[in-house]
Structure formats: structure tokens, C-alpha cells
N, C-alpha and C positions, 0 to 999 in steps of 0.2 A: 439496689441493682442497677441504678442509672449508669454507674461507671462501666459495668460490663456491657450494657446496651449500646453505649457509644462505640465500643470496640466491635461488637457484632455488626452494627450499622456500617462501620468503616470497612470491614472485610467483605461485606456484601457489595458495597459500592466499588471496591477494588476489583472484585471478580467480575462484576457485570461490565464495568467500563474497560477492562483489560483482558477479557476472556480470549480474544483473538490472539493475544501475545502469550498469555500464560499457558495456554494449552496447545499451542502450535508446535510441531516438531522442530528440533534445532536446525535441521537441514533447510527449512523454509524461512529461516530468520537471518537477517543481516547481522554483522558483528555488533552493531549498535543495538539492534532489537534484542539480541541474545543477552547483552549486558544489561539492558533495561529489564528483561524478564527476570534475571537473577536478582536484580534490585527489588522487583515486585515480590518475589518469593520471600526475601528478607523482611519486607514490610508486612507481608501476611503473617510471618512468624512472630513479628513484634506484636501485631494485633492480637494474636492468640494468647501470648503471654500476658498482655494487658487485660484481656477478657478474664483469664483465670485469676489475675491479681484482684480484680473486683469481686470474684466469687469467693476467694479465700479470705479477703478482707471482711466482707460482709458476713461470711460464715464463721468468723472467729476461729480460724485455723492458723495459728502462728507459725508452725514448722513449714507447712506447704507455702504459706505466704512468704517466708524468708527465702525458700528455695526458688519460688517463682520470681521474686524480686532480683535474685542473683541472675537468673536466666533473662529477666527483663533488660538488665544492663548489657548483657552479652548481645541480645537481639538488637538493642539500640546501637551498639558499636558495629555490629555486622551491617546494619542499615547504612551507617556512614561509610564503611569500607566499600560496599558495593555501589553506593551512590557515587563516590569519587571515581571508581572504576568505570561506571557508566558514563559519567560526565567527561572523563578523559577520552573515551572512545567516540562519544557522540559529537563533541565539539571539534574533533579532528584537528587538534592544535598540537604543534610540536614545541611550544614555547615553555618557559619556566613554569607558567601557570599549571600546565598539565603535570609536570613532575611534582610540583608542590601538592597538587590534589592527591596524587597517588601516594606520596610519602605521608601526607597527613592522615589519609584513610588507614594505612597500615600501622602507623605509630599509634594512632588513637585506639585502634582495635587491640593492639598488643598491650597498651597502657591500661585500658579498661579490664582486659582479661587478668592482668597481674593484680590490679586493685581488687577485683572480685574474689580472686583466690585468697588474698590477704584478709579480705573482709570476713571470710569464714572463721578465721582464728581471732582477728581483732577488728572490731566494728569501726572501720575508717570511712566506709561509704554510707552505711545505714545500720540500724538494728531494729528488730521487732520484739516487743515485749509480749508477755503471756496474754494480754488482752487484745492482741493484734494492733497495738499502736505502732505506727510506722514513724521512725525518727531518723531523718537524714543527718549525715555527718559531713565533716569538712571536705573529704575527698569527692563526695557527690556534687558539691557546689563547684569544686575545681573542674570536674569533668564537664558539667554543664557550661561553666564559664569558658572552658577551652573550646567547646563547640560554638558558643556565641562568638568568640573572637574569630574563629576560622570562617564562620558563616558571614560575618561582617566583611572580612577581607575578600572572601570568595565573591560575594554579591557585588561589592564595590568594584573589584577587578572585572567581573563579567559585564557589568553595565558600562564600565569605562571602555572596554574593548568593543562592545556592541555598537557604540557610537561610531567607531571607525570601520567596523566590519560591514559587509554587504550580503544581501540575499539570504540563503539558508543559514550561513554561518552566523549572521547577526541574530537570527531567531534562536539559534542554539545557545548563544550566550545569554539571551534574554530568559530562556528557560531556566538556566542555572541561577541567574540572578533572582528571578521571581521565587523559585523554590527556596533559595537561601533566605529571602526576606520572610516568607511564610514560616519557615522553621525557626528563624531567628525570633520572631514574635512569639511563637508558641513556647519555645524553650525559656525565653526571658520571663514570661508569666509563670511557667512551670516552676521556676526556681523559688517563687514565693508561695505557690499553692501546690505543694507536692501531691495532694490527694485528689487533684482534678486531672482528668485524662486529656490534658492539653497537648501532649506530645502526639497522641493518636489523632487528635483533631488537626494538628499541624500537618501530619503525614497525609491525612485524607485530603486536605485542601491542596497541598503541594503536589500530590500524585494526580489530582484532577487537572491541575494547571499543566503539568507535564504531558498528560495524555492529550489535552487540547492542542498544545503546540506540536507534539509529535505527529499527530494525525494531519494537521495543517501542513507541516513541513514535508511529510511524505507525499501529500497531494501536489504540492508545488514542485517537488523533485520529479514526480511522475509526469506532470504537465510539461515541464521544461524538456525532459527527455523525449516525450512524444512529439513536441513541436520541432525539436532538432531532427528527429527521424523523418517527419513529414516534409520538412524543408529540403532535406537531402533527396528524398525520393520524388517529390512532386513539384518542388520549387514554387510553391504557392502560399508562402507564409502570410501574405496579405489577406488570404481568404480563409485562414484558419479561424474557427470559432472556439468556443470553450473546449478545454482538453477532454473533459468527460464525454462530450458528444463526438469529438473527433476520434475517440478510441475505436469507433466502429463505423464512422461515416466518412465518405470521400468528400473533401472540401469543395472540389470543383463541380461535381455532378449531383451530389446528394445521394448517390448510390452507396451501398455498403462497401467498405474498403477491403483491402487484402487481409488485414488482421481479422476482420469478421469472417472472411472466407476460410481462413486457416482454422478458425474455431469450428465452423460448420463442417469442414472436412474432417476434423478430429472426431466430431460427434458421429458422422457417417461411418468412419472407420471403426469406431467403437460399436456401432450397431451391426456392422458386417461381422466383426469378431464375435459378437454375442449372438449372431444369427437371428437378429430381430428385424433386419431390414428386408422387406419383401419387394419393394419396387422403388426405382429412382431413375430419373432422366436428367441429364446434364447437357447444357448447350454452351458452347464456346463461341463468342463473337469477337471479331477483329475488324477494326475500321480501316478501310483502304484510303490511301492518299494523305494521311495525317502529316507525314514528313514533308510532302510537297507543299501543303498549305503553310506549314511552319516556315519553310525555306523561302517561299514566294510572298506570303502575306504577313508573316510575323506570328509570334506565339499567341497574341491575343486572338487572332483569327483561328489559330490552331486549337486553342481552348474552346472557342465557340463551336468548332467542328466536332470536337469530342462531346460537348454538351448536346448538340443537335443529334448526334448518333445515339447517345443514351436515351434521349427523349423519344427517338424513333423506336428503339427496342422496347421502351416502357409502354408505348402505344399498343404493342402486341402482347407482351409478357406482363400481365396486369396483377396477378395474384402471387407471384413468386419473388423470391429474393434475387436481386441482381447485384453482382459484386464487380467493382472495378479493381482488377488485379494487376494491371499494368498501365502504361501510358495510354494505349488505345485498345486495350483488351478487356472484355467483360465476360463474366460467367453467370449463367442463370441455373439455379437448381429448381426444376419445375415442380410445382405443387398445385393442388386443387384443380380447378378447371383448366389451368394451363397444362397440367400433366394429362388430364383426361382427354383434352382436345389438341394435344401437341402436334399431331400430324397436320390437322387443318390450320392451326395457327401458324406453324412454320412454313407451310405452303403459301399462305397469304403474305407472310413476311418476305419470302423469296420473290414473289411476284412484285412486291413493292420495291425491292432492291433492283430488280431488272428494270423497272420503270425509272428509278433514280439514276441508273447507269445511262439511260437514254437522255435524261434531263440534266446530266452533270450535277446531280445532287449527292447527298451522303450515301456512300456505298459501304455495306457491312457484309463481310463473309461470315458464315457460321457453320458449325458442325455439331450434330447431336449424337449422343451415345446413351444406350440403356444399360442399367446395372443388370448383370447376369449372375444370379445366385449360383454359388459353387465354382464360378469361373473367376470373378473379380474378388481379389483378396482385400482391396482397399479402393478408395475413391480415386486415387491417382490413375489406376488402370483404366477406369471409365473415362477420365479426363484425357488420357493419352489418345484413346480412340476418337473422341470428339475433336481433339486438336488436329489429328490427321485429316479427318473429313473437312474441317474448317480450311486447312491449307489447300486441299484439293479444290474447294469451291473458290477460294481466293484466286487461284491461278485461272480458273474458268472465267471468273468475272473480269480479270485483267484482259483475257483474250477477247471477251465481248466488247470491252471498252476500246481496245486497239482496233478491232474491226469497225466499230462505230465511227472512229475518228479518221479512217482511211478516206 
């Protein structure tokens, strides 16, 4: 039963390592991931046929063994067909290589299907005797030899192009090349040892390699896209840290960023819709004079001005999440003691700001609004009220500053 156990192990490894792709809805998958999932399904189908092959072979059931072997070769051809389709989509190449891959996959599948049908009447691929002896024939070696030839050409081409390619495209060619080498080795040995599950072992190793490269490639693409977005919005590329941290952190201040706020807003809206949100207080902060600092002292001073303002907010708002949602705008969703003592805390903060106006220090306008059950249908309505109050205070602070400088 060792033969079937290898197949069982292979399908377990396949499902565990690729469950996020195999069981995700089509709408949530990219075209490459959808093609990859189809390939994984054909690999799983192949594993199942290989598992039953071992069962029928050990159980001395010649007729089921013959039928399963026929299906085995169909599953093998399907695997090649969907592998070439996946490779063509994933590599994103419009060269002759892509066309050759697609043509090879289709021709190989059709050829094997024809040979399997003919083998029912005349044993040109294999035959099974009454004692469950499996005897490969010439066409079987031709099929495997054709696979070996194409895998050699595919791997050689993939590695050749990978040397000249850059970035993600280079890794994609490496994936194809490595998979080809693994399957090439397995099939070459399988030709001489037909009763060993080497094709399954090759698939298992090749799929594990592809999974590793796919995950790494997706991370790199996500990191690059994230860095581009942050560079456009914040122009602080030199302060970016690793992409996974920057997904929710503002590079300049260390506060949570706009992406994190959007996620929090979504959760609040969900709680409002489900009527599970009982209380919530939101404070909008806006820094005065940032443009003046930038224009007169430069952007380095402007950045320091923003950091100083965030640090000041953080001195008073200690237990709540603070989000930088714009160049000089912050939002705090009050929690814990910050929420319970919000009146006292914001009064002290206001007094500090008045002192800062007199001392020509950092000045921050703010507005607070409370969630009203039954009135507020989403977080945005609370934010709009807080925003209006913030702008009123901003104008009031400007008047105080003008009077001071007279």
C-alpha cells in the first residue's frame, strides 16, 4: 500500500499548502491565480487516480486497474494542458514561447486522448494481465519521451530568458524552469521504473516550489504597489520601512495611516448596521500653519512640525488609536480612559493649545462628535459633525493669533 500512501500524502500536502487558492471564489482571484487553481485541481485529480491505481494493483483487480490506468494518462495529459495555460498567463509573455506552450499543451492532450482510446482496442500504451501485471508498451514511452523533450526545451528557454529578465518576470521564468527540471527528473526515472509513484512525487515537489515562488512574488508585487502609493501621497520614500509594517503605519509620525483608518471605519459601519455599537466618540485634529512652515523653512521643518503636533496629541490621547489621514490632519477614535474622561482630556488639550498660541508653538484645532444611535447611519456622519466643529475652532484660533500679533 506504500504506492497509495504516497498519493494520499501528496494530496494532503497540496490542499494544506494551497487551500487559500483552491477554495477561494473565482471573483477574488486574479487571472493568473485562477489558472493556477485550475492546474491544482488537475493535479489533485491525478493524485486520486494514482491512489486508486495502487489500491487496484495491490488488490489484484485487473479490470479496475486497466480503467484507472486509462484515466491516469488522461489526468497526466490534463495536468500538462493546464500547466501550460497557467504558465502562459503567469509569465505574461507575448513571445513565441507562450504560443509554443499553449500549442504543446493542447496537442499533447489531444494526442494522449487518441492513444488512450486506441489502447482500449489495441494495447499500444499498456496492458494489464489477469494477475494485475502492468506492462508498458511503445506508445507509453513515446508519450513520456515527448514530455521529457518539451520539459528540456521549456526549462532551457525559461532559464535563458530569466537571465535577461528583471524583477517579478525573472522569478516567473525561474518558476517555470524549476518546475520543468523537477518533472523532468521524475519522468526520466519513471520511464525505467513504471511501478514507482515518481510522477506523483515530482508533482508534489514541483507544486511546492511553485507555491513558494508564487507567495514570494505576490508579496513583492504588493510591496512595490504599496511603496508607489505612499510615495505619491506622502513623498517620503526615504522613510519607508518594510511594506508589511507600512500597510498600517504612517512612515513620518508612527501613527496609524489612512488605510488603517478606512479599515476601522468599515468595522464601525458594520457595527452600526448590526446595531451592536453602543457608544463611540471621534475627534478630528488639524494642524495650523503647516503650509507657512513649509514655504518659509522648507519641508524638513514642515515634517518636524507635523511630528511635533502628533507627539502633542499623543501626550493627551494615550489609550486610543490615532490616525494620520492627510498631510496635517489626524483622527482619534476614543477608547478606554480616553473615552471615559474625554471632556476633561480635551479641555486640558484646549488649554495647552491656547498657551501654544501665545508662545508661537504648535497649534492644533480639533472637533469632537459623539455617535448617536438611531441618528448616525455610518461613521462618516459622526466625522462630518466633528469636522465642522474643528473648522469653527480653527477660525477661532486664527482670530486669537491675529489679536496677539497686533
